[in-house]
Structure formats: C-alpha cells, structure tokens
N, C-alpha and C positions, 0 to 999 in steps of 0.2 A: 698283521696278524688277521687270520682267517677268522671266519664268525663261526662262535661256539656253537652246539646245538641248543634245541630251546629242549626246556624239560616240558613234559607232559601235564597234562591238565591232574592226573590223579596223583603225581610224584608231589606237585605244586601242593594241593587238598591235602597230602601226608604231612608236610613239612606243616604247615597248619596245621592241622589236629594233632602233632606233637607238640608244637608252642603250647597251645592252650590245654595240652596235658602236663604244662610246667616244667617242659625241656627248654634249653637255653639252644644258642647258636651252635655250641661246638660238640655237644652233644648229638642233636640232629645231625650237623654234621657229618660227625664220623657214622652213625647210624644205618645212615642213607647213603652215606661216600660219596657227599655232595662237597663243592667247596664251602666256608663258611661267608664268604662277603655273598656266595647266591643265596643261600638260605637267609640272608640278613635283609637282600633286596626284597626277596617274596614277602617274608613277613613285614617288612614297612609298608609294600605296596597293599596287604592286606590290611593292615590297619587304616591305610589312609584312605582306601577307596570298597572295602569290604569286599574285593575281589580278588583271584589269583590268574587270572586271564591277563594277558597283553592285553592293554587299552589301545585302539586306532589313533593312530598320530593326526593331530589338527591340520597339518599340511606336511610340506615338502623340509627336509630337515635346514635349518641356519646356515647357509655355508660361511658366515663368517664366526668366529669364537667372541665372545665376550670381549676378550683382551683386546681385538680387531677393532670391536663394535666401538672401544673407551680410546683408541688410536685415532679413531675416524672424528668421532666426538670431539677429542681435546684439540684437533687438528682447524675442525671446522667453524668451533666455538675461539679458537685462538686467532683465526687470520678467516674470517668469512669469506671472501674472493679466492679459495682456494676451489679450484675448479674438480668438478668428480674424475677426471682422468687422472690430477696428480693424487687422487685417492685412492686409485686403482692401483697405480704405481707405486704407492704408500705400503699397500697391503701387498703386491705383489715381492717386493723386496723383502716383506714378513713372512713371504712364504705361503698366499692365500692367493688364488686368483679367481677374481670375480668380475663381473660387468658392470658398467656404469648405474645400469639401471638397480644392479642389488644396489650399490651403493646410494643412490638417491631414495631406495625403500627402507634402507636400513637407518637413513637421515630421517625421513619423517615418520618411522617408529618411534623414533627418539626424541621428536618434538622439534626438529628443526625442519624447515623447508629446504628444498633442493629445486634451484630455479636453472633451468637452460639459456643461454644468453641469446639474446632476440636476433632473427636474422634483419640483418639492415640491408636492403638494396642499393646495390652498387649507382645506381642513379635515381636522382629523385623525380618528384613528377614536375618540378619547375625545368629540370631539365629535359624529359623527353619530350614535355611540352615543345620545347624550343632549341631542337638539337644542331642547326646552322645559325644562330643568332648571331652576328657579330663577324663571320666569317666572309659573308659573300657567297655562298655556297647554296644553290637552288638545285634539289633533287642530287642525285648519286652524284661524286665527283669522279672525271676522269683525267687520263693522262694530263692533256689540254688544260685544265684546270688547277692541276698540281703544278705544272709548269709555271703556269702564272701567278699563283698565290706565292710559290720560291721566287719568282722575280720580282715582286710587291712586296714580301716580306725579308726575306733569309740574308739577302746581303745588307738591305738597311738598318737590319737588327745588329748584324755583326760590325759594320762602322759604328753604330748607336754605343755599342758597349765595349767597343773598343780591342776586340779581340784581339787584330792584328793580323797575321796568315799562321800561326799555331793553332788552329781550330780543324774538328774534324766532323763531316755534315753523318750523321748515323740515320739510317731508315731502313725499314725489313722488305722483305721480296715480295711486298705487293705487287701486281701488274704495272700501277700507274709509275712504282717507283722505278721498278726494273724495262721500263718501256726501252725500245730502242733512241727514239725521240727525246726523253730525259734524261738517260744518259750521254747523247749529246749536248745538250745543253749545260749538264753539269761540266763535263769536260772542257765546252766552249769558255764557260765562267770561271775553270781552272778550279774546280770544289771538287776536293777527295769525296 
C-alpha cells in the first residue's frame, strides 16, 4: 500500500477546532470527508502534545518489530551462547532481514550485553619464539634436509607403529616434496 497524502495544517487545525466545539469523531469525519481513524489520530496527537503538525522522528525507524525483539530476547535469555548469526537467521526465517550489528544494538537496548568471540592467534608466543625446536632444522628447509628427516624418522616410525605395507605417505606440492631427488628417494625406498 502506497503512502497516503498528508493533511495540510489548516485541515488539522479545523479538525481540532471542531472537536473543541463539541463535535464527535464521526461527525467531524463526515463534515470534512476524512477517515474517522485519521481524525482520531490528529485529535489524540493534539491532546498529548498540544500540536497538530507531525513531530520530527528521533532517528531511523526500528527495523525489528516488537515481536521480533521478543523472539531475540527469549532466545538470548534461554540460550546465552547463541551467536548473532543464529539470531539473524531466526529473524530471516520470520521474515525480517537485519545485520549482526542491529542484533547487537537491540540486545544492548534491552539490557543484555552482546560479545564478539575473541580471536585467538593460531600460534602462541611460545610457538613463534621456538619454531624449529626439536626438529633439528636451522634456517629454511630444503630438499636435502627434507630427505634426511624422512630417512631418520619415516621408516623408523612405520616400523615402531607396526603399520606393515598398507599405508600411503601423503605430502603437498611443495618444491622440496616434488623435487626429482626426493621422488627418486621415495621410489628407491618403495614408498607410494
């Protein structure tokens, strides 16, 4: 439904004047050919704020309906570890599309705190300080070092784990893994 035309200030003032003169909503509606609800809204606004013009809005209108807010609050209180993404999906299923930031603002306005998960680094300081501790690698690894590590550890580990012959050794396409010398070494040791 499209937006209806706004009544002029003169018509609004006339509605209030007729109301002050003792006419009812229906009588004013018939006399000025306006809807009863429109007349009622104008008179209630005049009673509450003592003005007939539209008041400026305090900000953008709320994207989430009161029903949506109660849905969010209920889920957040019942399941405190619910993520904002889950709440966004719940509202989307109910027919309202909002962002995670809007969800956080709504929770804050209703007395709950919303937290973002702390991003934990993949490597801790201890890992960064001693990257090659225990491997015997000094500096960058090359194909010769890689073959030495395989020679020292790979076959010994498979024997210790009693894996027999039914295993496959996997590595990625790093240059030291695909080097001709490394492929020949693996072929010579009968490793697939």
